[in-house]
Structure formats: C-alpha cells, structure tokens
C-alpha positions, 0 to 999 in steps of 0.5 A: 609724550605720556598718554593719559586716557580720559575714557569716562569723559569720552563715553559721557560725551558720546552718550550726549551727542547721541541723545542719550543724555537727559537735558543735554543740548549736544545732539545740536552741536557740542562746543567745548572750550579749554585753554591751549595745550591743556590736552583738548586735542589729544582727548578729541583725537585719541579718546573721543574719536575712538569712542565714537568710531567704536559706536560705528559712527563716521568720524571727520577731524579737522584742526583749523590751527594746523595750517593758518595760511590756509582758508578755514572754510577750505580745510573743513570742506576738504576734511568732508570731501576726503571723507566722502571719497573714502566712503564712496570708494570705487563708485567715485573712482570709477565715475571719474575715470569714466568722465561722468560729470555727477553721480547720485547717492541716495537722490543726491547728485554729487558733482564728481569734479568736486568730490575732495574738494567740496566748497562751501556752497555744497557742504551741506549736500556733501554731508547729506551724501556722506551719511547716506553713503556710510549708513551711519551717522557722522560726527565732524570734529572741528578743533579751534572752531573760532578760527572759521570766523576769520574768513568769509568762506569760514563763516559760509561753512558754519552756516552750511553745517547748521543747515545740514544739521537741521536737515539731517537730525530729528528728535531721536535720530541724530545723523550729524554730530557736530563737535566744536572746540576752541582755546579761547571761550570768548571767540568760540562765544561768537558762534552762539551768542547773537541772533546772527550767530550760526548756532545761536542758542547753544551753550559753551561748555568748559571742557574739564581739565586734567587734575588730581586723577591725572597727578595720581597716574603720574605719581604711580608711574614715578613709583614704579620707575623710581622706588627711591622716590616713594612716597610721591608728594602728589599735593605739591605735584598738583600745585606745580601742574596748576602753576603750569596752567594745567598744560601736561606738555610743559609739566612733563617736560619740567618733570623730566628735568628734575628726574633726570640723573643730570638734574643738580638740585638737592632734596626732594624732586617735588620741591625742585619742580615746584620752584621751576614752576614758580620760576616759569610762571614769574617768566611768563608774566614778566614777558607779557609785561615786557610786551605790553610796556614795549607798545606805543601808548596808543597800542597800549590803551587799545589793548587795555580797552580790549582786555577790559571789556572782552566780547563788549569791546568796540573800537571806535565808539565814543567811549572807546575813543574817550578812553584812549584819549584819557590813557594817552593824553592825545586826541585819538581818531578812528583812524588812529585807533585803527592804525594801532589795531593794525599794529597789534595784529602785525606783531610777531606773535600777533597780540590781537584776533580779528574776525571776517566781521571786524570783531576784535579779541585778545589772541592768547587767553593766558594775557586776560588771566594775567590782566585779571590777576594784576587788576585784582592785585592793584598792579595794573598797568605794568609800567616800563622805560618811557619811550618817546614815540614819534608819530609815523 
C-alpha cells in the first residue's frame, strides 16, 4: 500500500510531547482520536515513532486491537517488559542464568522472574527502571487505548501509567511520554472525563485526517505513471476520498480498480471513481439499516437510546425503561434490557462495546455518523420487514 509521510505533523507532536510547545498539555499525555482505517496507526508507527527515536527517545508501541483475545493489561505490561529486557540486555540474561531473584537498577529492585511479563502492580517500577536503564526519555504509544477499559487489569495498567507519569515527570523535564490513540472519541473520553478516570483533566485531540495534500500527492503519482491522464481532477478525487470516509486503504483499492487495464468504464477515471465511492457509501448505509431492522424490537430500542445519548447512556434508569416501553409497546424490565444488551454484544460483529465498569457504547463510530445523518434527513428510524419475534 502507498505510504504518505506526515513528517511535519510528527515533528509538531514530538515538540509538544517534549514540552517545547507553549500551552500544550501533551507532556501529561497526548490523546488522539481518529476513525478506524484513516491512517492513525500508520502515522504512529511510521512517522511519530521514528521522529521520537531520532530525538533519542525510547519508543514502546502496543496495539490493544491486534489481539482482542488477550487481556489489554497484559499486552501493555508485556510491551514494557520486552523493552526493559532489550535495554537491560546482558545484565538481565546473566542474572536469570545465575538464578538471581532480583537485580537493582538505579535503586529499583526488579524481579527477574517477571522481566518481560510485568503485571499491572509492578508496571510503574518497570517504567521507572526502563527510563533509568535507557538513560533517555521513554514514549509509550498505546493504539486503541480505549480497549484497556474492558478489563480490570487494563484499568489497573492505566492507573499505573498515570502514577509513573507523575513520578517521572517534572516541570521542564519529561521522562515518560504517554501517547494514546483511539478510533472512537466517546470511548477514549472515558479515560479523561470523570474524577475516577485515570487521566482526568486531559483533553482528547482529533488527529488531522488526510486531505488535499494527500490527494495532490496521489495525483502527482498518477500523472508520473500515466501521462495520458493529465490533468487530474483533484477536486473529484477529494470528493471520492471523503465519500470513502477519508480512509486511504479503501480509496486506494478503488483507485486501483478504475485505473486497471481491465476496467470497463468509459470516460474519465475520476468520474468512475466518484460513482464507485457513492455506490459504496450507499451499500454501507444499506447494510447498517439492514442490521438494525433485523434486530428484535427491544434490541432496536436499546441501540436507538445508545445512539441518541452517547456517553450519557444509562441502560436501566427510569427514563431509559420508559423509552424502551414507548418504542416497543411492551413493559420492559431491567432484566429484559440486560438481555437485549447481551444480544447486541453477542452479534458478529458485535454492535456494542462494554467496559469493565459496565459502561456501554456503540462499537462502530460509523454507525453514529449514519444515525446523525438519518436524523438530520428525517429518515430515522429505518423501517424493514415486520418480524414476529417470540419471547425466549
């Protein structure tokens, strides 16, 4: 897949993380939200990580979405543990081979049996040891950080990271940089928006999406490879890119199809791409409508309530139960609402997300945008075939 470097953005964020940007809270934690498949992970791994490494910052990257069967707390701890093993090198290997139960790093006692698999209770010490051993600042990048909230170990890890940040950082001296990204801003907000949240007071920043500069780059490549297609209509390319949700993977796949020697369209490729993008958007919206209308009435009502209220959603309060009653024409008890939530979670793919504190949110942020568009157009709710659901 084509890689488009975003060096200026990486440099600006690195400056902010190091405390070089006035009025930036990034040294206390940088929280970036961007829809899934819009290039967020590529940027973190291919732009920001190399920029920080160039500045002699030790970078630890972990993607909590990569293995959803693993506990997110364990994934974070193991990533830090592997980095610590790498920095300790021969010292750790020698200690283990000699049967030593612990080694001292800058006054910090490290259990050699846990190096490489640090649990949440020792994560703070592991990060302190990593900073001490590396003799350089450490940047911990957690991709899809909201997933940490789905387990108690993940929540413990987040609390440990906050503790490590508070212990290691001082005004004018940043030793631990925390970068957390999420594909759903509402879920990521749960890390910062309440007194009980581990990073209460921090702000969620929307990561800039690829735009006209990216399109101009693509147009230049097309012209270089296919001089017969000059001058490329960048306005139409950008319009198609927006219809694809500014997701480069889907956009590039479609572009490859309309530029293929086997393509059957006539006329300019930009028009064919735009038509294909519009059709794909219709297909995506039709699929969401189909998924919604296929739900049981109580599941529809619960999902509707969740879409409407976002982070203010409470599944069992009096107002919610009355809402379910009004939409279904049935007497909905908390038990029935809970069963509906379980049904929504059990679907493949799951329609809703649940935190370890039993907070619920819509799984795919695209559904929130689809809901908002239909409400604005006066076409909510979708209407499908009437199904006679039997109580189970």
